VEXKOLKE-751163 format. One line per 3 residues: their letters; for each residue x, y, z of N, C-alpha, C. Coordinates in steps of 0.02 Angstrom, whole numbers. Example, Ala and Ser with C-alpha at 12.3 -4.5 7.8 and 13.67 -1.06 7.14 Angstrom:
// VEXKOLKE-751163
AS	660,-284,390,615,-225,390,660,-165,390; 642,-112,354,684,-53,357,645,2,394
This chain:
// VEXKOLKE-751163
XXX	4424,7757,4787,4405,7724,4832,4290,7697,4823; 4313,7616,4817,4244,7598,4819,4236,7579,4890; 4182,7567,4904,4137,7537,4963,4088,7484,4944
XXX	4068,7438,4933,4003,7399,4919,3991,7383,4978; 3909,7424,4997,3848,7421,5063,3876,7456,5101; 3797,7480,5114,3789,7541,5160,3774,7531,5245
XXX	3807,7451,5245,3792,7412,5322,3812,7453,5368; 3820,7431,5446,3870,7451,5505,3916,7447,5468; 3946,7402,5427,4045,7392,5409,4036,7439,5343
XXX	3985,7423,5306,4018,7499,5264,4022,7553,5273; 3977,7578,5338,3980,7624,5372,4037,7653,5414; 4049,7620,5440,4112,7630,5519,4168,7615,5449
XXX	4161,7587,5396,4259,7611,5346,4232,7655,5324; 4189,7650,5288,4210,7747,5292,4222,7790,5332; 4167,7784,5371,4195,7858,5449,4275,7855,5459
XXX	4337,7800,5452,4382,7772,5450,4421,7805,5407; 4409,7780,5334,4431,7831,5282,4424,7910,5291; 4369,7916,5294,4371,8004,5306,4407,8044,5359
XXX	4430,7982,5411,4468,8020,5484,4558,8020,5482; 4577,7980,5417,4630,7966,5397,4635,8026,5337; 4608,8043,5309,4624,8107,5251,4593,8069,5181
XXX	4562,8001,5194,4550,7988,5084,4490,8020,5134; 4467,8055,5021,4429,8102,5048,4368,8078,4968; 4386,8040,4932,4380,8018,4878,4347,7950,4874
XXX	4284,7948,4886,4260,7886,4918,4174,7887,4906; 4157,7834,4878,4105,7795,4851,4086,7754,4860; 4000,7721,4893,3992,7705,4931,3929,7674,4884
XXX	3922,7599,4855,3879,7574,4800,3830,7523,4872; 3756,7572,4867,3693,7526,4903,3639,7495,4850; 3641,7427,4870,3599,7421,4802,3525,7433,4837
XXX	3520,7430,4880,3453,7467,4923,3417,7539,4921; 3376,7553,4950,3358,7617,4958,3387,7673,5025; 3413,7640,5070,3423,7657,5118,3503,7623,5146
XXX	3482,7657,5219,3549,7630,5245,3521,7575,5286; 3599,7532,5299,3543,7472,5364,3571,7428,5373; 3566,7425,5320,3575,7312,5295,3566,7275,5316
XXX	3581,7205,5368,3533,7180,5375,3476,7193,5433; 3506,7232,5461,3451,7276,5502,3378,7343,5474; 3381,7332,5403,3348,7380,5340,3304,7310,5336
XXX	3343,7255,5309,3301,7217,5277,3270,7148,5309; 3286,7145,5357,3259,7085,5427,3207,7124,5474; 3144,7140,5458,3091,7135,5482,3049,7103,5545
XXX	3073,7040,5531,3007,6982,5556,3027,7008,5651; 2950,6967,5664,2933,7006,5720,2997,6967,5790; 2985,7003,5810,3046,7007,5865,3099,7009,5878
XXX	3149,7021,5822,3208,7041,5773,3255,7077,5836; 3291,7052,5857,3340,7104,5884,3431,7062,5879; 3448,7123,5935,3527,7077,5942,3537,7023,5997
XXX	3588,6990,5973,3597,6923,6032,3666,6948,6050; 3668,7009,6055,3726,7001,6112,3729,7094,6129; 3732,7069,6205,3692,7160,6226,3696,7217,6217
XXX	3657,7256,6213,3676,7309,6156,3730,7336,6175; 3741,7355,6234,3801,7404,6234,3865,7391,6222; 3879,7320,6193,3938,7289,6175,3931,7317,6079
XXX	3865,7306,6072,3870,7333,5992,3835,7391,5965; 3917,7412,5962,3909,7497,5944,3979,7516,5951; 3976,7547,5905,4058,7586,5906,4075,7620,5953
XXX	4144,7604,5980,4165,7648,6031,4137,7689,6039; 4165,7757,6000,4164,7808,6017,4121,7854,5975; 4050,7831,5953,3992,7831,5950,3949,7791,6003
XXX	3966,7792,6069,3883,7765,6105,3831,7790,6101; 3771,7751,6119,3708,7782,6112,3695,7748,6189; 3693,7812,6218,3666,7799,6289,3568,7794,6297
XXX	3546,7777,6257,3481,7777,6265,3446,7708,6236; 3491,7661,6235,3445,7600,6228,3407,7586,6265; 3350,7550,6249,3289,7527,6280,3273,7474,6327
XXX	3337,7455,6321,3358,7346,6355,3419,7327,6331; 3428,7309,6375,3473,7260,6364,3510,7249,6310; 3442,7198,6267,3474,7198,6200,3390,7225,6155
XXX	3443,7244,6119,3403,7311,6082,3350,7264,6022; 3298,7300,6012,3274,7281,5964,3292,7315,5873; 3283,7280,5846,3288,7291,5782,3284,7370,5752
XXX	3227,7403,5759,3215,7453,5728,3252,7521,5770; 3282,7497,5811,3308,7522,5894,3399,7533,5832; 3412,7472,5821,3488,7472,5791,3491,7503,5716
XXX	3416,7499,5665,3412,7527,5649,3400,7604,5654; 3408,7637,5676,3368,7712,5698,3461,7724,5706; 3480,7696,5754,3591,7693,5775,3598,7705,5702
XXX	3590,7676,5645,3640,7664,5596,3621,7726,5571; 3565,7735,5568,3540,7782,5521,3557,7882,5561; 3576,7886,5607,3573,7938,5661,3675,7948,5632
XXX	3694,7878,5638,3765,7873,5625,3788,7904,5587; 3728,7879,5502,3769,7907,5452,3748,7981,5433; 3749,8006,5476,3736,8082,5488,3770,8085,5532
XXX	3776,8097,5594,3842,8096,5618,3908,8094,5594; 3924,8042,5523,3999,8029,5510,3997,8066,5460; 3953,8082,5441,3942,8112,5357,3963,8089,5303
XXX	3915,8030,5310,3946,7964,5268,3889,7965,5190; 3831,8006,5241,3795,7987,5189,3787,8027,5119; 3811,8110,5125,3823,8104,5066,3880,8062,5006
XXX	3898,8027,5019,3967,8005,4985,3922,7901,4959; 3848,7892,4977,3825,7839,4970,3789,7855,4897; 3766,7811,4861,3756,7788,4793,3689,7756,4816
XXX	3617,7745,4829,3567,7700,4830,3533,7673,4766; 3538,7651,4762,3491,7605,4723,3553,7574,4668; 3597,7558,4671,3654,7560,4633,3686,7483,4668
XXX	3668,7437,4608,3705,7368,4638,3751,7358,4590; 3815,7319,4634,3899,7305,4611,3871,7235,4561; 3878,7225,4498,3876,7190,4445,3941,7135,4476
XXX	3971,7119,4401,4039,7088,4397,4074,7134,4408; 4120,7094,4453,4183,7132,4470,4257,7104,4463; 4327,7133,4452,4353,7108,4415,4445,7134,4447
XXX	4504,7112,4444,4564,7158,4445,4596,7165,4368; 4590,7228,4355,4646,7232,4289,4714,7249,4305; 4759,7183,4287,4843,7179,4330,4883,7236,4259
XXX	4857,7273,4210,4899,7288,4177,4881,7382,4193; 4808,7391,4214,4802,7464,4222,4797,7476,4296; 4828,7393,4357,4813,7413,4408,4778,7466,4444
XXX	4700,7441,4439,4662,7456,4477,4595,7398,4445; 4530,7402,4501,4489,7361,4487,4438,7379,4419; 4400,7355,4380,4348,7358,4356,4254,7336,4352
XXX	4217,7359,4356,4157,7340,4380,4096,7362,4346; 4057,7322,4362,3971,7348,4350,3958,7355,4389; 3902,7431,4371,3845,7427,4431,3799,7476,4380
XXX	3746,7454,4439,3678,7458,4403,3718,7457,4282; 3730,7409,4268,3777,7403,4204,3838,7433,4195; 3843,7480,4223,3874,7549,4208,3970,7537,4235
XXX	4001,7541,4162,4077,7528,4186,4100,7589,4254; 4137,7578,4326,4187,7573,4360,4242,7563,4367; 4280,7608,4377,4331,7571,4410,4373,7618,4483
XXX	4412,7582,4529,4421,7606,4566,4480,7570,4597; 4540,7603,4628,4603,7581,4658,4611,7515,4705; 4571,7548,4754,4530,7499,4804,4468,7492,4804
XXX	4442,7432,4844,4366,7400,4843,4378,7378,4924; 4326,7391,4955,4290,7350,5014,4237,7318,5001; 4233,7251,5023,4168,7242,4998,4132,7234,5080
XXX	4077,7288,5084,4029,7269,5161,3979,7249,5145; 3956,7197,5113,3920,7173,5106,3864,7119,5131; 3902,7099,5180,3890,7038,5232,3887,6977,5181
XXX	3912,6925,5222,3901,6860,5222,3838,6838,5178; 3804,6855,5206,3721,6812,5157,3688,6867,5150; 3702,6891,5076,3647,6948,5071,3598,6950,5050
XXX	3584,6859,5019,3517,6842,4981,3502,6783,5033; 3423,6800,5046,3401,6758,5089,3390,6667,5039; 3416,6615,5103,3437,6548,5070,3370,6524,5037
XXX	3368,6490,4991,3297,6463,4979,3284,6423,5012; 3209,6400,5011,3198,6327,5037,3175,6272,5012; 3220,6251,5045,3222,6155,4994,3189,6119,5018
XXX	3122,6135,5006,3078,6067,5048,3038,6057,5013; 3026,6000,4983,2957,5967,4949,2923,5966,4949; 2877,5972,4916,2807,5993,4903,2778,6089,4936
XXX	2833,6123,4922,2837,6193,4956,2792,6214,4904; 2800,6212,4834,2769,6249,4782,2714,6248,4781; 2671,6194,4815,2602,6173,4786,2584,6183,4849
XXX	2600,6231,4899,2584,6231,4976,2544,6296,4959; 2467,6295,4945,2409,6350,4949,2423,6394,4993; 2437,6417,5045,2437,6467,5115,2505,6513,5071
XXX	2508,6572,5142,2564,6608,5110,2603,6579,5143; 2666,6561,5126,2750,6577,5121,2783,6647,5162; 2796,6640,5221,2840,6707,5257,2913,6672,5253
XXX	2972,6714,5238,3028,6686,5272,3070,6736,5341; 3090,6726,5359,3121,6762,5408,3152,6832,5384; 3214,6816,5335,3274,6869,5298,3229,6913,5242
XXX	3145,6921,5229,3109,6947,5189,3037,6935,5200; 3034,6959,5268,2975,6962,5314,2924,7005,5263; 2842,7001,5255,2791,7039,5224,2747,7064,5281
XXX	2781,7140,5323,2744,7146,5361,2669,7156,5369; 2658,7158,5290,2570,7166,5301,2536,7111,5320; 2575,7063,5321,2538,6992,5328,2500,7001,5390
XXX	2440,6973,5400,2421,6979,5493,2409,6896,5506; 2449,6884,5547,2456,6830,5601,2387,6790,5645; 2372,6863,5659,2298,6842,5704,2282,6793,5698
XXX	2240,6749,5763,2209,6689,5732,2219,6648,5676; 2263,6646,5643,2292,6612,5595,2335,6539,5607; 2317,6477,5590,2356,6388,5600,2433,6430,5557
XXX	2479,6439,5593,2535,6423,5588,2602,6395,5618; 2640,6362,5547,2702,6330,5558,2766,6362,5552; 2815,6339,5589,2859,6375,5597,2917,6340,5595
XXX	2948,6324,5526,3028,6244,5525,3079,6297,5526; 3118,6257,5585,3172,6255,5594,3189,6289,5676; 3207,6289,5716,3214,6316,5789,3300,6353,5788
XXX	3301,6388,5740,3399,6419,5725,3359,6483,5759; 3405,6535,5764,3413,6601,5777,3359,6640,5756; 3337,6656,5720,3266,6677,5660,3205,6631,5708
XXX	3218,6599,5692,3143,6559,5728,3139,6578,5795; 3156,6550,5887,3186,6551,5919,3168,6657,5950; 3189,6709,5891,3138,6761,5927,3093,6772,5897
XXX	3061,6714,5847,2985,6731,5807,2937,6723,5855; 2953,6668,5902,2901,6595,5900,2856,6675,5956; 2927,6672,6011,2881,6698,6070,2854,6761,6055
XXX	2860,6782,6008,2830,6853,5967,2739,6838,5939; 2739,6785,5893,2681,6784,5883,2649,6721,5931; 2672,6693,5959,2624,6631,5980,2586,6677,6014
XXX	2553,6713,6070,2507,6720,6073,2471,6773,6025; 2467,6778,5965,2425,6812,5956,2386,6754,5870; 2432,6699,5857,2413,6666,5790,2349,6605,5839
XXX	2311,6578,5796,2270,6523,5823,2286,6472,5853; 2336,6448,5808,2378,6375,5835,2454,6372,5810; 2481,6368,5823,2570,6361,5810,2604,6302,5811
XXX	2606,6270,5746,2657,6225,5748,2736,6244,5734; 2783,6202,5784,2854,6201,5748,2882,6126,5749; 2913,6140,5681,2981,6102,5660,3045,6095,5668
XXX	3048,6052,5716,3153,6054,5708,3171,5997,5687; 3226,5997,5662,3264,5941,5675,3326,5902,5708; 3342,5974,5717,3401,5983,5803,3402,6019,5835
XXX	3375,6001,5893,3366,6048,5952,3431,6086,5980; 3401,6156,5996,3462,6194,6018,3479,6209,6098; 3534,6219,6115,3510,6242,6217,3500,6303,6205
XXX	3418,6335,6246,3427,6386,6249,3401,6410,6334; 3441,6455,6336,3438,6486,6429,3404,6535,6440; 3380,6561,6491,3357,6596,6515,3391,6661,6509
XXX	3366,6709,6473,3389,6776,6443,3376,6828,6494; 3425,6890,6521,3426,6917,6570,3423,7003,6512; 3351,7029,6519,3326,7075,6460,3298,7125,6501
XXX	3325,7151,6559,3291,7209,6601,3297,7265,6535; 3250,7309,6570,3243,7386,6511,3298,7438,6534; 3285,7474,6511,3352,7528,6544,3334,7577,6565
XXX	3327,7589,6649,3299,7641,6683,3326,7718,6663; 3272,7761,6668,3292,7813,6641,3375,7861,6678; 3365,7853,6750,3427,7874,6762,3484,7830,6760
XXX	3492,7766,6710,3550,7767,6703,3567,7774,6619; 3534,7784,6603,3528,7835,6534,3552,7884,6548; 3519,7926,6582,3549,7999,6612,3589,8010,6629
XXX	3631,7945,6670,3690,7951,6699,3744,7913,6624; 3723,7880,6585,3765,7878,6535,3771,7934,6484; 3728,7988,6480,3745,8048,6436,3773,8108,6465
XXX	3796,8086,6540,3843,8141,6600,3880,8111,6574; 3917,8064,6604,3962,8006,6602,3978,7961,6557; 4015,7994,6500,4008,7936,6449,4079,7883,6465
XXX	4109,7878,6493,4170,7860,6507,4122,7800,6537; 4083,7786,6597,4056,7733,6616,4010,7693,6569; 4003,7715,6514,3960,7672,6472,4029,7648,6424
XXX	4067,7662,6424,4128,7641,6379,4170,7592,6423; 4175,7608,6476,4210,7541,6534,4148,7493,6486; 4102,7491,6537,4046,7467,6518,4055,7380,6453
XXX	4050,7445,6403,4052,7421,6317,4116,7386,6324; 4173,7402,6361,4221,7348,6331,4254,7292,6408; 4199,7304,6472,4221,7263,6490,4153,7212,6467
XXX	4100,7189,6417,4058,7159,6416,4084,7129,6358; 4142,7161,6309,4180,7116,6257,4230,7105,6272; 4262,7105,6341,4310,7062,6364,4300,6974,6409
XXX	4230,7013,6424,4216,6963,6433,4174,6898,6392; 4142,6921,6335,4117,6885,6282,4187,6872,6250; 4228,6914,6232,4289,6884,6196,4308,6840,6202
XXX	4311,6857,6279,4381,6770,6321,4351,6721,6327; 4281,6730,6323,4219,6653,6335,4248,6645,6284; 4237,6668,6209,4255,6609,6147,4300,6599,6124
XXX	4351,6658,6136,4418,6617,6117,4444,6571,6158; 4445,6577,6241,4477,6520,6263,4436,6448,6273; 4370,6447,6262,4316,6419,6253,4341,6373,6188
XXX	4372,6406,6152,4363,6377,6071,4444,6347,6061; 4496,6356,6113,4542,6371,6084,4567,6323,6147; 4547,6312,6205,4556,6286,6270,4490,6239,6307
XXX	4466,6199,6243,4406,6190,6275,4427,6120,6311; 4465,6076,6288,4484,6022,6329,4521,6008,6401; 4556,6097,6419,4573,6116,6482,4472,6144,6513
XXX	4431,6163,6470,4370,6199,6539,4288,6160,6534; 4309,6100,6486,4258,6057,6439,4204,6033,6512; 4232,6038,6597,4174,6023,6627,4143,6085,6639
XXX	4165,6127,6606,4114,6195,6603,4042,6210,6562; 4051,6172,6513,3985,6152,6478,3970,6095,6472; 3992,6063,6540,3960,5994,6533,3932,6010,6585
XXX	3915,6057,6647,3916,6060,6674,3847,6126,6685; 3832,6138,6626,3796,6194,6618,3753,6166,6568; 3781,6124,6545,3711,6076,6498,3677,6022,6554
XXX	3732,6018,6612,3677,5963,6659,3624,6018,6699; 3641,6066,6702,3601,6111,6727,3516,6124,6705; 3555,6154,6644,3491,6153,6604,3448,6121,6599
XXX	3490,6062,6564,3434,5996,6567,3404,5954,6629; 3430,5975,6685,3403,5944,6747,3351,6001,6793; 3356,6062,6765,3309,6118,6803,3303,6137,6754
XXX	3312,6188,6712,3297,6253,6667,3226,6197,6624; 3225,6150,6585,3209,6103,6557,3156,6085,6594; 3170,6052,6628,3114,6027,6683,3073,6079,6714
XXX	3082,6149,6724,3047,6186,6770,3018,6215,6707; 3000,6217,6636,2981,6246,6585,2946,6212,6522; 2972,6149,6532,2916,6092,6484,2910,6035,6537
XXX	2864,6005,6572,2823,5956,6605,2826,5902,6596; 2819,5901,6508,2818,5824,6481,2857,5817,6451; 2880,5739,6472,2950,5732,6472,2941,5679,6396
XXX	2907,5681,6363,2899,5652,6316,2924,5719,6263; 2886,5770,6262,2901,5843,6226,2981,5858,6252; 3001,5849,6320,3057,5877,6348,3101,5838,6291
XXX	3116,5791,6292,3164,5730,6269,3188,5794,6211; 3119,5792,6168,3133,5834,6103,3157,5889,6098; 3141,5922,6153,3193,5988,6146,3244,5993,6191
XXX	3282,5913,6215,3343,5949,6224,3380,5900,6207; 3453,5961,6164,3510,5937,6117,3535,5855,6171; 3557,5810,6109,3606,5762,6132,3699,5789,6149
XXX	3706,5848,6146,3774,5882,6154,3786,5917,6177; 3844,5928,6225,3880,5986,6267,3860,6030,6236; 3832,6109,6304,3816,6182,6293,3878,6195,6251
XXX	3880,6223,6224,3943,6260,6156,3936,6233,6103; 3920,6166,6083,3916,6137,6025,3887,6169,5953; 3839,6189,5981,3826,6241,5922,3813,6285,5934
XXX	3779,6354,5928,3780,6425,5964,3731,6421,6002; 3707,6439,6068,3671,6425,6125,3642,6494,6105; 3554,6487,6124,3502,6537,6133,3493,6589,6197
XXX	3498,6628,6189,3463,6666,6275,3394,6713,6244; 3344,6670,6278,3287,6692,6251,3229,6684,6310; 3194,6730,6293,3136,6710,6349,3052,6659,6333
XXX	3033,6659,6352,2975,6613,6330,2971,6570,6272; 3025,6544,6256,3027,6494,6192,2979,6413,6219; 3038,6409,6276,3000,6344,6279,2950,6312,6324
XXX	2947,6377,6328,2886,6404,6365,2793,6385,6316; 2844,6409,6268,2761,6405,6218,2774,6363,6164; 2818,6294,6159,2818,6243,6139,2796,6188,6188
X	2749,6184,6219,2701,6159,6224,2633,6170,6256
């Protein structure tokens, strides 16, 4: 059994296979550490966009999440701990990149190249994620730019942005986490967007010590909270997509509230507010629950 990738999915699959009695498992990880996207993405402000209590294994809840939406380093530390707790680390071959891979009908197995060497397996689980490589930026003139170019998926933490003039291209998921994190640090921040997205205030309190203690002493309570959050999220997404025609008044009402209340309060400039306001209903594109972003854009 071969598993490709040692991120959350790869670690979880290996754990389940071990519990099912499968011991002949090899995990090929092209990097030198576990973590997948949480290892590679280290841009300022990176964090989960669903509640941390729902972003964990049901049988390995973490009572120590520091806030409602955990930041990247916390998630990576959680993955590192699970790798050891699940007894998976010994199965991982780091710095091992899987190249070509094909099914051999005659031998009834998979043949693949790992670091140029032949490897065979009866079963292969691809847990490398849908975006293992950063998408190249296809922008005219980018090659002629004399300054420093940073990509969210391959951020260089050695670059000091303090007092610098910085331009962010795009207002997608990564950009809206980066903007509030660096806005107070840089000398000037210009943001370029093609299509605005709905941004709404995010409920993101820190976790009181008493709550952490309670979850440690009563694990069932944390499990029930996780189940409840997953039920709400799944219900909203599934029902909203499958039965949109029956509930379209809801996204329309949310859009109206954000447009006429939230955006008006956050962005006094009418012309700028128009540029930041989507012309589609809430939910047509994935909205972002974030703090301060609108205030940082004027």
